[in-house]
C-alpha positions in Angstrom: -86.6 -37.4 -5.4 -83.9 -40.1 -5.9 -81.4 -37.7 -7.4 -81.6 -35.4 -4.4 -81.0 -38.3 -2.0 -78.0 -39.5 -4.1 -76.5 -36.0 -4.1 -77.0 -35.7 -0.4 -75.4 -39.1 0.3 -72.5 -38.1 -2.0 -72.0 -34.9 -0.1 -72.1 -36.8 3.2 -69.5 -39.2 2.1 -67.3 -36.4 0.7 -67.6 -34.5 4.0 -66.8 -37.5 6.1 -63.8 -38.4 3.9 -62.4 -35.0 4.0 -62.8 -34.8 7.8 -61.1 -38.1 8.3 -58.3 -37.1 5.9 -57.8 -33.8 7.8 -57.6 -35.6 11.1 -55.1 -38.2 9.7 -52.9 -35.4 8.2 -52.9 -33.6 11.5 -51.8 -36.8 13.3 -48.9 -37.2 10.8 -47.8 -33.6 11.3 -48.1 -34.0 15.1 -46.0 -37.1 15.1 -43.4 -35.5 12.9 -43.3 -32.4 15.1 -42.2 -34.4 18.2 -38.7 -34.6 16.7 -38.4 -31.1 15.2 -39.6 -27.6 15.8 -40.7 -27.2 12.1 -42.2 -29.7 9.7 -42.4 -29.7 6.0 -45.8 -30.4 4.5 -46.3 -30.4 0.8 -43.1 -28.5 0.4 -44.0 -25.7 2.8 -42.4 -25.2 6.2 -44.9 -25.2 9.1 -43.8 -23.4 12.2 -45.3 -24.6 15.5 -46.9 -27.6 13.9 -48.7 -28.5 17.1 -50.9 -25.4 16.7 -51.6 -26.2 13.1 -52.4 -29.8 13.9 -54.8 -28.8 16.7 -56.6 -26.4 14.4 -57.0 -29.0 11.7 -58.3 -31.6 14.2 -60.9 -29.1 15.3 -62.1 -28.7 11.7 -62.1 -32.5 11.2 -64.1 -33.2 14.4 -66.6 -30.4 13.5 -67.1 -32.0 10.1 -67.7 -35.4 11.7 -70.1 -33.9 14.3 -72.0 -32.2 11.4 -72.3 -35.6 9.7 -73.7 -37.2 12.9 -76.5 -34.7 13.4 -79.0 -36.9 11.6 -78.2 -39.9 13.8 -78.5 -38.0 17.1 -81.7 -37.8 19.1 -83.5 -34.5 19.0 -82.6 -33.7 22.6 -78.9 -33.7 21.7 -79.3 -31.0 19.0 -78.6 -28.1 21.3 -75.4 -29.5 22.9 -74.3 -30.6 19.4 -74.6 -27.1 18.1 -72.8 -25.7 21.1 -69.9 -28.1 20.6 -69.9 -27.4 16.9 -69.6 -23.7 17.5 -66.9 -24.2 20.2 -64.8 -26.3 17.7 -65.0 -23.6 15.1 -64.1 -20.9 17.5 -61.1 -23.0 18.7 -60.2 -23.5 15.0 -60.1 -19.8 14.3 -58.2 -18.9 17.5 -55.6 -21.7 16.9 -55.2 -20.9 13.2 -54.8 -17.2 13.8 -52.2 -17.9 16.5 -50.4 -20.2 14.1 -50.4 -17.7 11.3 -49.1 -14.9 13.6 -46.4 -17.2 14.8 -45.4 -18.2 11.3 -45.3 -14.5 10.2 -43.0 -13.7 13.2 -40.7 -16.6 12.4 -40.5 -15.5 8.8 -39.6 -11.9 9.9 -36.9 -13.2 12.2 -35.5 -15.4 9.5 -35.4 -12.6 7.0 -33.8 -10.0 9.3 
């Protein structure tokens, strides 16, 4: 029983850390994007970095919301699941918009 609790705690810490790192990375990209239309991140050019940063913040917040489910009262479980679903839907819409925009920018640059 102790091993299962330790693994669960380890996964919780890992999820919280990755969520916070994603939010911090999105903040860095967003601050850099205020000066330029494109941003380089890990050697790759990100077109429309505001869309990318917004999508990553949605994922980070959903991860933190997932972590807080044990600490919430049972009456908040339904609103939490609705917010969680809305954050994931926003992530998919924003990321698809970002990817389409990046593909269009790549085609314009190549032609």
